PALUM-534312 format. One line per 4 residues: for each residue z, x, y of N, C-alpha, C. Coordinates in Angstrom, 1 decimal, always signed. Layout:
N
Z X Y Z X Y Z X Y; ... .
This chain:
225
+83.1 +89.8 +104.1 +83.4 +91.0 +103.4 +83.3 +90.6 +101.9; +82.4 +91.3 +101.2 +82.2 +91.0 +99.7 +83.0 +91.9 +98.8; +83.4 +93.0 +99.3 +84.2 +94.0 +98.5 +85.4 +94.5 +99.2; +86.4 +94.9 +98.4 +87.5 +95.6 +99.0 +87.8 +96.8 +98.2 .
+88.3 +97.9 +98.9 +88.5 +99.2 +98.2 +89.8 +99.2 +97.4; +90.8 +98.6 +97.8 +92.1 +98.6 +97.1 +93.0 +97.6 +97.7; +94.1 +97.2 +96.9 +95.1 +96.3 +97.4 +96.3 +97.1 +97.9; +96.7 +97.0 +99.1 +97.7 +97.8 +99.7 +98.9 +96.9 +100.2 .
+100.1 +97.3 +99.9 +101.3 +96.7 +100.4 +101.8 +97.5 +101.6; +102.0 +96.8 +102.8 +102.5 +97.4 +104.0 +103.9 +96.9 +104.2; +104.9 +97.8 +104.3 +106.3 +97.4 +104.4 +106.9 +98.0 +105.7; +107.2 +97.2 +106.6 +107.8 +97.7 +107.9 +108.5 +96.6 +108.6 .
+109.7 +96.8 +109.1 +110.5 +95.7 +109.7 +110.0 +95.5 +111.2; +109.2 +96.4 +111.7 +108.6 +96.3 +113.1 +107.4 +95.4 +113.0; +107.4 +94.2 +113.5 +106.3 +93.3 +113.4 +105.0 +93.9 +114.0; +105.2 +94.6 +115.2 +104.0 +95.1 +115.8 +103.3 +96.2 +115.0 .
+104.1 +97.1 +114.5 +103.5 +98.2 +113.6 +102.9 +97.6 +112.4; +103.6 +96.6 +111.8 +103.2 +96.0 +110.5 +101.8 +95.3 +110.7; +101.8 +94.5 +111.8 +100.5 +93.8 +112.0 +99.4 +94.7 +112.4; +99.7 +95.8 +113.1 +98.7 +96.8 +113.5 +98.1 +97.4 +112.3 .
+98.9 +97.9 +111.4 +98.4 +98.6 +110.2 +97.7 +97.6 +109.3; +98.2 +96.4 +109.2 +97.6 +95.4 +108.3 +96.2 +95.0 +108.8; +96.1 +94.8 +110.1 +94.8 +94.4 +110.7 +93.8 +95.6 +110.6; +94.2 +96.8 +110.8 +93.3 +98.0 +110.8 +92.8 +98.2 +109.4 .
+93.7 +98.1 +108.4 +93.3 +98.3 +107.0 +92.3 +97.2 +106.6; +92.5 +96.0 +107.0 +91.6 +94.9 +106.6 +90.3 +95.1 +107.2; +90.2 +95.6 +108.5 +88.9 +95.9 +109.1 +88.2 +97.0 +108.4; +88.9 +97.8 +107.7 +88.3 +98.9 +107.0 +88.1 +98.7 +105.5 .
+88.1 +97.4 +105.1 +87.7 +97.1 +103.8 +88.8 +97.0 +102.7; +90.1 +97.0 +103.1 +91.2 +96.9 +102.2 +91.7 +95.5 +102.1; +92.2 +95.1 +101.0 +93.0 +93.9 +100.8 +94.4 +94.3 +101.1; +95.1 +93.5 +101.9 +96.4 +93.9 +102.4 +97.4 +92.8 +102.3 .
+98.6 +93.1 +101.7 +99.8 +92.2 +101.7 +100.9 +92.9 +102.5; +101.7 +92.1 +103.1 +102.8 +92.8 +103.9 +104.2 +92.2 +103.6; +105.2 +93.0 +103.9 +106.6 +92.7 +103.7 +107.4 +93.2 +104.9; +108.4 +92.5 +105.3 +109.2 +93.0 +106.4 +110.4 +93.8 +106.0 .
+110.7 +93.9 +104.7 +111.8 +94.8 +104.3 +111.7 +95.1 +102.8; +112.5 +96.0 +102.3 +112.4 +96.5 +101.0 +112.6 +95.4 +99.9; +113.5 +94.5 +100.2 +113.8 +93.4 +99.3 +112.6 +92.5 +99.1; +112.0 +92.2 +100.2 +110.8 +91.3 +100.1 +109.6 +92.1 +99.4 .
+109.5 +93.4 +99.7 +108.5 +94.2 +99.0 +108.7 +94.2 +97.5; +109.9 +94.4 +97.1 +110.3 +94.4 +95.7 +109.9 +93.1 +95.0; +110.1 +92.0 +95.6 +109.8 +90.7 +95.1 +108.3 +90.6 +94.9; +107.5 +91.1 +95.8 +106.1 +91.0 +95.7 +105.5 +91.9 +94.7 .
+106.1 +93.1 +94.4 +105.6 +94.0 +93.4 +105.9 +93.4 +92.0; +106.7 +92.4 +91.9 +107.0 +91.8 +90.6 +105.8 +91.0 +90.1; +105.0 +90.5 +91.0 +103.9 +89.6 +90.5 +102.5 +90.1 +91.1; +102.5 +91.2 +91.9 +101.2 +91.7 +92.3 +101.1 +93.2 +92.0 .
+100.0 +93.6 +91.4 +99.8 +95.0 +91.1 +99.1 +95.7 +92.2; +99.8 +96.5 +93.0 +99.2 +97.1 +94.2 +98.7 +98.5 +93.8; +97.6 +98.9 +94.6 +97.0 +100.2 +94.4 +97.8 +101.3 +95.2; +98.5 +100.9 +96.2 +99.2 +101.8 +97.1 +100.2 +101.0 +98.0 .
+101.3 +101.7 +98.3 +102.3 +101.1 +99.2 +102.5 +102.0 +100.4; +102.5 +101.4 +101.6 +102.8 +102.1 +102.9 +104.1 +101.6 +103.3; +105.1 +102.5 +103.4 +106.5 +102.1 +103.5 +107.2 +102.9 +104.6; +107.9 +102.1 +105.5 +108.7 +102.6 +106.6 +110.0 +103.1 +106.0 .
+110.5 +104.3 +106.4 +111.8 +104.8 +105.9 +112.9 +104.0 +106.5; +113.0 +103.8 +107.8 +114.1 +103.2 +108.5 +114.0 +101.7 +108.6; +114.7 +101.0 +107.7 +114.6 +99.6 +107.7 +116.0 +99.0 +107.5; +116.4 +97.9 +108.1 +117.7 +97.3 +107.8 +117.8 +96.9 +106.3 .
+119.0 +97.0 +105.8 +119.2 +96.7 +104.4 +118.8 +97.9 +103.6; +118.1 +97.7 +102.5 +117.6 +98.8 +101.7 +116.6 +99.7 +102.4; +116.8 +101.0 +102.5 +115.9 +101.9 +103.2 +114.7 +102.1 +102.4; +113.7 +102.7 +103.1 +112.5 +103.1 +102.4 +112.7 +104.2 +101.3 .
+113.7 +105.0 +101.6 +114.0 +106.1 +100.6 +114.6 +105.5 +99.4; +115.5 +104.5 +99.6 +116.2 +103.9 +98.4 +115.1 +103.1 +97.6; +114.2 +102.4 +98.3 +113.2 +101.7 +97.6 +112.3 +102.7 +96.8; +111.9 +103.8 +97.4 +111.1 +104.8 +96.7 +111.8 +105.3 +95.5 .
+113.1 +105.7 +95.6 +113.8 +106.3 +94.5 +113.9 +105.3 +93.3; +114.2 +104.0 +93.6 +114.4 +103.0 +92.6 +113.0 +102.6 +92.0; +112.0 +102.4 +92.8 +110.7 +101.9 +92.4 +110.0 +102.9 +91.5; +110.1 +104.2 +91.9 +109.3 +105.2 +91.2 +109.9 +105.5 +89.8 .
+111.1 +105.0 +89.5 +111.7 +105.2 +88.2 +111.0 +104.2 +87.2; +110.4 +103.2 +87.8 +109.8 +102.1 +86.9 +108.2 +102.1 +87.0; +107.7 +102.3 +88.2 +106.2 +102.2 +88.3 +105.7 +103.3 +89.2; +104.5 +103.8 +88.8 +104.0 +105.0 +89.5 +103.0 +104.7 +90.6 .
+103.2 +103.6 +91.3 +102.3 +103.2 +92.4 +102.4 +104.3 +93.5; +101.3 +104.8 +94.0 +101.4 +105.8 +95.1 +102.1 +105.2 +96.4; +102.9 +106.0 +97.0 +103.6 +105.6 +98.2 +103.4 +106.5 +99.4; +103.0 +106.0 +100.6 +103.0 +106.8 +101.8 +104.1 +106.3 +102.7 .
+105.0 +107.3 +103.1 +106.1 +107.0 +103.9 +105.7 +107.1 +105.4; +106.2 +106.1 +106.2 +106.1 +106.2 +107.6 +107.4 +106.7 +108.2; +107.4 +107.8 +108.9 +108.7 +108.4 +109.4 +108.6 +108.6 +110.9; +109.8 +108.7 +111.5 +110.0 +109.1 +112.9 +109.9 +110.6 +112.9 .
+109.6 +111.2 +114.1 +109.4 +112.6 +114.2 +110.6 +113.4 +113.8; +111.8 +112.9 +114.1 +113.0 +113.7 +113.8 +113.6 +113.5 +112.4; +112.8 +113.0 +111.5 +113.3 +112.6 +110.1 +112.8 +113.6 +109.1; +112.9 +114.9 +109.4 +112.4 +116.0 +108.5 +113.1 +115.9 +107.2 .
+114.4 +115.8 +107.2 +115.2 +115.7 +106.0 +114.9 +114.5 +105.1; +114.6 +113.4 +105.8 +114.2 +112.2 +105.1 +112.9 +112.3 +104.4; +112.0 +113.0 +105.1 +110.6 +113.2 +104.5 +110.7 +114.0 +103.2; +111.6 +115.1 +103.3 +111.8 +115.9 +102.1 +112.4 +115.1 +101.0 .
+113.3 +114.3 +101.3 +114.0 +113.4 +100.3 +112.9 +112.4 +99.7; +112.1 +111.9 +100.6 +111.1 +111.0 +100.1 +110.2 +111.6 +99.1; +109.7 +112.8 +99.4 +108.9 +113.5 +98.5 +109.6 +113.9 +97.1; +110.9 +114.2 +97.3 +111.7 +114.5 +96.1 +111.8 +113.2 +95.2 .
+111.9 +112.1 +95.9 +112.1 +110.8 +95.1 +110.8 +110.3 +94.6; +109.7 +110.9 +94.9 +108.4 +110.5 +94.3 +107.3 +110.0 +95.2; +107.6 +110.0 +96.5 +106.6 +109.6 +97.5 +105.4 +110.6 +97.4; +104.2 +110.1 +97.7 +103.0 +110.9 +97.5 +102.6 +111.5 +98.8 .
+103.0 +111.0 +100.0 +102.6 +111.5 +101.3 +103.5 +110.9 +102.3; +103.5 +111.5 +103.5 +104.2 +110.8 +104.6 +103.4 +111.0 +105.9; +103.6 +110.1 +106.9 +102.9 +110.2 +108.1 +103.9 +109.9 +109.3; +104.1 +110.9 +110.2 +105.0 +110.6 +111.3 +104.5 +109.6 +112.3 .
+105.4 +108.9 +112.9 +105.0 +107.9 +113.9 +105.2 +108.7 +115.3; +104.3 +108.3 +116.3 +103.1 +107.5 +116.2 +102.0 +108.2 +115.5; +101.1 +107.5 +114.9 +100.0 +108.1 +114.1 +98.7 +107.5 +114.5; +97.6 +108.2 +114.2 +96.3 +107.7 +114.4 +95.9 +106.9 +113.2 .
+95.4 +105.6 +113.4 +95.1 +104.8 +112.3 +94.0 +105.4 +111.4; +93.1 +106.2 +112.0 +92.0 +106.8 +111.2 +92.7 +107.8 +110.2; +93.7 +108.5 +110.7 +94.3 +109.5 +109.8 +95.0 +108.8 +108.6; +95.5 +107.6 +108.8 +96.2 +106.8 +107.8 +95.1 +106.5 +106.7 .
+93.9 +106.1 +107.2 +92.8 +105.7 +106.2 +92.4 +106.9 +105.4; +92.3 +108.1 +106.0 +92.0 +109.3 +105.3 +93.0 +109.7 +104.3; +94.3 +109.5 +104.6 +95.3 +109.8 +103.7 +95.3 +108.8 +102.5; +95.0 +107.6 +102.8 +95.0 +106.6 +101.7 +93.9 +106.9 +100.7 .
+92.7 +107.2 +101.3 +91.5 +107.5 +100.4 +91.8 +108.8 +99.6; +92.4 +109.8 +100.2 +92.7 +111.0 +99.5 +93.6 +110.8 +98.3; +94.7 +109.9 +98.5 +95.6 +109.7 +97.4 +94.9 +108.8 +96.3; +94.2 +107.8 +96.7 +93.5 +107.0 +95.7 +92.6 +107.8 +94.9 .
+91.9 +108.7 +95.5 +91.0 +109.6 +94.7 +91.7 +110.5 +93.7; +92.8 +111.0 +94.2 +93.7 +111.9 +93.3 +94.2 +111.2 +92.2; +94.7 +109.9 +92.4 +95.3 +109.2 +91.3 +94.3 +108.4 +90.5; +93.0 +108.5 +90.9 +91.9 +107.9 +90.1 +92.1 +106.4 +90.1 .
+92.7 +105.8 +91.2 +92.8 +104.4 +91.2 +91.7 +103.7 +92.1; +90.8 +104.5 +92.6 +89.8 +104.0 +93.4 +88.7 +103.5 +92.4; +88.2 +102.6 +92.7 +87.8 +101.6 +93.6 +87.2 +100.5 +92.7; +88.1 +99.8 +92.1 +87.7 +98.7 +91.3 +87.3 +97.5 +92.2 .
+86.1 +97.6 +92.7 +85.7 +96.6 +93.8 +85.7 +95.2 +93.2; +86.1 +94.3 +94.1 +86.1 +92.9 +93.7 +87.1 +92.6 +92.5; +88.0 +93.5 +92.3 +89.0 +93.2 +91.2 +90.4 +93.1 +91.8; +91.1 +92.0 +91.5 +92.4 +91.8 +92.1 +93.3 +91.3 +90.9 .
+94.6 +91.7 +91.0 +95.5 +91.3 +89.9 +96.8 +90.8 +90.6; +97.3 +89.7 +90.1 +98.6 +89.2 +90.5 +99.2 +88.4 +89.3; +100.5 +88.7 +89.0 +101.0 +88.1 +87.8 +100.3 +88.6 +86.6; +100.0 +87.7 +85.7 +99.3 +88.0 +84.5 +97.8 +87.8 +84.7 .
+97.4 +87.6 +85.9 +96.0 +87.2 +86.2 +95.2 +88.4 +86.7; +94.0 +88.7 +86.2 +93.1 +89.6 +86.8 +91.8 +88.8 +87.1; +91.3 +89.0 +88.3 +90.1 +88.3 +88.8 +89.0 +89.3 +89.1; +87.9 +89.2 +88.4 +86.7 +90.0 +88.7 +85.7 +89.1 +89.4 .
+85.6 +89.3 +90.7 +84.7 +88.4 +91.5 +83.3 +88.7 +91.3; +83.0 +90.0 +91.0 +81.5 +90.3 +90.7 +81.0 +89.7 +89.5; +81.8 +89.7 +88.4 +81.4 +89.1 +87.1 +81.8 +87.7 +87.0; +82.5 +87.2 +88.0 +83.0 +85.8 +88.1 +83.8 +85.4 +86.8 .
+84.7 +86.3 +86.5 +85.6 +86.1 +85.3 +87.1 +86.3 +85.7; +87.9 +85.3 +85.2 +89.3 +85.4 +85.3 +89.9 +85.8 +84.0; +90.7 +86.9 +83.9 +91.4 +87.3 +82.7 +92.8 +86.9 +82.8; +93.3 +86.0 +81.9 +94.6 +85.5 +81.8 +95.2 +85.9 +80.5 .
+96.1 +87.0 +80.5 +96.6 +87.5 +79.3 +95.5 +87.9 +78.3; +95.3 +87.3 +77.2 +94.3 +87.7 +76.3 +93.1 +86.9 +76.4; +93.0 +85.9 +77.3 +91.9 +85.0 +77.4 +91.1 +85.4 +78.7; +89.8 +85.1 +78.6 +89.0 +85.2 +79.8 +88.2 +83.9 +80.0 .
+88.0 +83.5 +81.2 +87.3 +82.3 +81.6 +86.4 +82.6 +82.7; +85.2 +81.9 +82.7 +84.2 +82.1 +83.8 +84.6 +81.2 +84.9; +84.2 +81.6 +86.1 +84.4 +80.8 +87.3 +83.0 +80.5 +87.9; +82.8 +79.3 +88.5 +81.6 +78.9 +89.0 +81.4 +79.7 +90.3 .
+80.1 +79.6 +90.8 +79.8 +80.2 +92.2 +80.7 +79.6 +93.3; +80.9 +78.3 +93.2 +81.8 +77.6 +94.2 +83.2 +78.1 +94.1; +83.7 +78.2 +92.9 +85.1 +78.7 +92.7 +85.2 +80.2 +93.2; +84.2 +81.0 +92.9 +84.2 +82.4 +93.4 +84.3 +82.4 +94.9 .
+83.5 +81.6 +95.6 +83.5 +81.6 +97.1 +84.8 +81.2 +97.6; +85.4 +80.2 +97.0 +86.7 +79.7 +97.5 +87.8 +80.8 +97.3; +87.8 +81.4 +96.1 +88.8 +82.5 +95.8 +88.6 +83.7 +96.7; +87.4 +84.1 +96.9 +87.0 +85.2 +97.7 +87.6 +85.1 +99.1 .
+87.3 +84.0 +99.7 +87.8 +83.7 +101.1 +89.3 +83.6 +101.1; +89.9 +83.0 +100.1 +91.4 +82.9 +100.1 +92.1 +84.2 +99.9; +91.5 +85.0 +99.0 +92.1 +86.3 +98.7 +92.1 +87.2 +99.9; +91.0 +87.2 +100.7 +91.0 +88.0 +101.9 +91.8 +87.5 +103.0 .
+92.3 +86.2 +102.9 +93.1 +85.7 +104.0 +94.3 +84.9 +103.3; +95.1 +85.7 +102.6 +96.3 +85.1 +101.9 +97.2 +84.4 +102.9; +97.7 +83.3 +102.6 +98.7 +82.6 +103.5 +98.0 +81.7 +104.5; +96.6 +81.8 +104.6 +95.9 +80.9 +105.6 +95.7 +79.6 +104.9 .
+95.9 +78.5 +105.6 +95.6 +77.1 +105.1 +94.2 +76.8 +105.3; +93.5 +76.5 +104.2 +92.1 +76.1 +104.3 +92.0 +74.5 +104.2; +91.5 +73.9 +105.2 +91.3 +72.4 +105.2 +90.2 +72.1 +104.2; +90.2 +70.9 +103.8 +89.1 +70.4 +102.9 +87.7 +70.6 +103.5 .
+87.7 +70.3 +104.8 +86.4 +70.5 +105.6 +86.0 +71.9 +105.6; +86.9 +72.9 +105.8 +86.5 +74.3 +105.8 +86.0 +74.7 +104.4; +86.6 +74.3 +103.3 +86.2 +74.6 +102.0 +84.8 +74.0 +101.7; +84.7 +72.7 +102.2 +83.4 +72.1 +101.9 +82.3 +72.8 +102.6 .
+82.5 +73.4 +103.8 +81.5 +74.1 +104.6 +81.2 +75.4 +103.9; +82.3 +76.0 +103.3 +82.0 +77.3 +102.6 +81.1 +77.2 +101.4; +81.3 +76.1 +100.7 +80.5 +76.0 +99.5 +79.3 +75.0 +99.6; +79.1 +74.6 +100.9 +78.0 +73.7 +101.2 +78.1 +72.4 +100.4 .
+79.3 +71.8 +100.5 +79.5 +70.5 +99.8 +79.7 +69.4 +100.8; +79.0 +68.3 +100.6 +79.0 +67.2 +101.5 +80.3 +66.3 +101.3; +80.7 +66.1 +100.1 +81.8 +65.2 +99.8 +83.1 +66.0 +99.7; +84.0 +65.8 +100.7 +85.2 +66.5 +100.7 +86.1 +66.2 +99.5 .
+86.0 +65.0 +99.0 +86.8 +64.5 +97.9 +86.6 +65.4 +96.6; +85.4 +65.9 +96.5 +85.1 +66.8 +95.4 +85.9 +68.1 +95.4; +86.4 +68.5 +96.6 +87.2 +69.7 +96.7 +88.4 +69.6 +95.8; +89.0 +68.5 +95.8 +90.3 +68.3 +95.0 +90.0 +68.6 +93.5 .
+88.8 +68.2 +93.0 +88.4 +68.4 +91.7 +88.2 +69.9 +91.4; +87.6 +70.5 +92.3 +87.3 +72.0 +92.2 +88.6 +72.8 +92.2; +89.5 +72.4 +93.1 +90.7 +73.2 +93.2 +91.6 +72.9 +91.9; +91.6 +71.7 +91.4 +92.3 +71.4 +90.2 +91.8 +72.2 +89.0 .
+90.5 +72.3 +88.9 +89.9 +73.1 +87.9 +90.2 +74.6 +88.0; +90.2 +75.1 +89.3 +90.5 +76.5 +89.5 +92.0 +76.8 +89.2; +92.9 +75.8 +89.5 +94.3 +76.0 +89.2 +94.5 +76.2 +87.7; +93.8 +75.5 +86.9 +93.9 +75.6 +85.4 +93.6 +77.0 +84.9 .
+92.8 +77.7 +85.7 +92.4 +79.0 +85.3 +93.3 +80.1 +85.8; +94.1 +79.9 +86.8 +94.9 +80.9 +87.4 +96.4 +80.7 +87.3; +96.8 +79.5 +87.1 +98.2 +79.1 +87.1 +98.8 +79.0 +85.7; +100.0 +79.5 +85.5 +100.7 +79.3 +84.2 +101.0 +77.8 +84.0 .
+101.5 +77.1 +85.1 +101.7 +75.7 +85.1 +100.9 +75.1 +86.3; +99.7 +74.6 +86.0 +98.9 +74.0 +87.0 +99.5 +72.9 +87.8; +100.4 +72.1 +87.2 +101.0 +71.0 +87.8 +102.1 +71.4 +88.8; +102.6 +72.6 +88.6 +103.6 +73.2 +89.6 +103.0 +74.6 +90.0 .
+102.0 +74.7 +90.8 +101.3 +75.9 +91.1 +102.2 +76.9 +91.9; +102.1 +78.2 +91.5 +102.8 +79.2 +92.2 +101.9 +79.9 +93.3; +100.6 +80.0 +93.0 +99.7 +80.7 +93.9 +98.9 +79.8 +94.7; +98.1 +78.9 +94.1 +97.2 +78.0 +94.8 +97.8 +76.7 +95.0 .
+98.4 +76.5 +96.3 +99.2 +75.4 +96.5 +98.5 +74.4 +97.5; +99.0 +73.2 +97.4 +98.6 +72.1 +98.4 +99.5 +72.0 +99.5; +99.0 +72.0 +100.7 +99.8 +71.7 +101.9 +99.5 +70.3 +102.3; +100.4 +69.4 +102.1 +100.1 +68.0 +102.3 +99.6 +67.7 +103.8 .
+98.5 +67.0 +103.8 +97.9 +66.6 +105.1 +97.1 +67.7 +105.8; +97.1 +69.0 +105.2 +96.4 +70.1 +105.8 +95.3 +70.7 +104.9; +95.6 +70.9 +103.7 +94.6 +71.6 +102.8 +95.3 +72.4 +101.7; +94.7 +73.6 +101.5 +95.1 +74.4 +100.4 +95.4 +75.8 +100.9 .
+96.2 +76.5 +100.2 +96.6 +77.9 +100.6 +96.8 +78.7 +99.3; +96.5 +80.0 +99.4 +96.7 +80.9 +98.3 +97.8 +81.9 +98.7; +98.9 +81.8 +97.9 +100.1 +82.6 +98.3 +100.2 +83.8 +97.4; +99.6 +84.9 +97.8 +99.8 +86.2 +97.1 +100.3 +87.2 +98.1 .
+100.6 +86.8 +99.3 +101.1 +87.8 +100.3 +102.6 +87.6 +100.5 .
């Protein structure tokens, strides 16, 4: 997958529904991050700029309605609420609090895609292909440029391939051998040099990386999910 349509946050305490939605969206060209509750979702919105949030109303702790009410006071990211059939009053409240749409459970995955595309078109947030933002970093994979605050730095073709694969599979550990195969590199030791160089471009403190981390004895992982 060389392009993605938008970066979506899926928030649901039901593992089955969350994984189903996440996998379906990824199959249809979206970059997806997930959270199991409102508190975790809020933490992720602090360092990732999402194009849209899919949010379950009924969750333990802070509800989807409470999240919508608080979040919409600060940031105007579109929100689609997932609701149970008998939650008519909650749906109305959600819309009053600023939600952009709602979808009763159970729902057809294709309908969810159509609703997402409709909202993105209306809010004019479609389709900065190959552009992702987290923290103060913006990465344009097409132009192979990383924007860090007021600075911009070029990335090599090898760095682009590594980032592209890690961005589409956040949280997956890539072994040195896997990375070497991706960029057609024979010497695995050179991977450490490339990753170190990449960290300097995306991390505030490359010696204590927040995003591109080393998993001792296993490889490297990008934590944006």
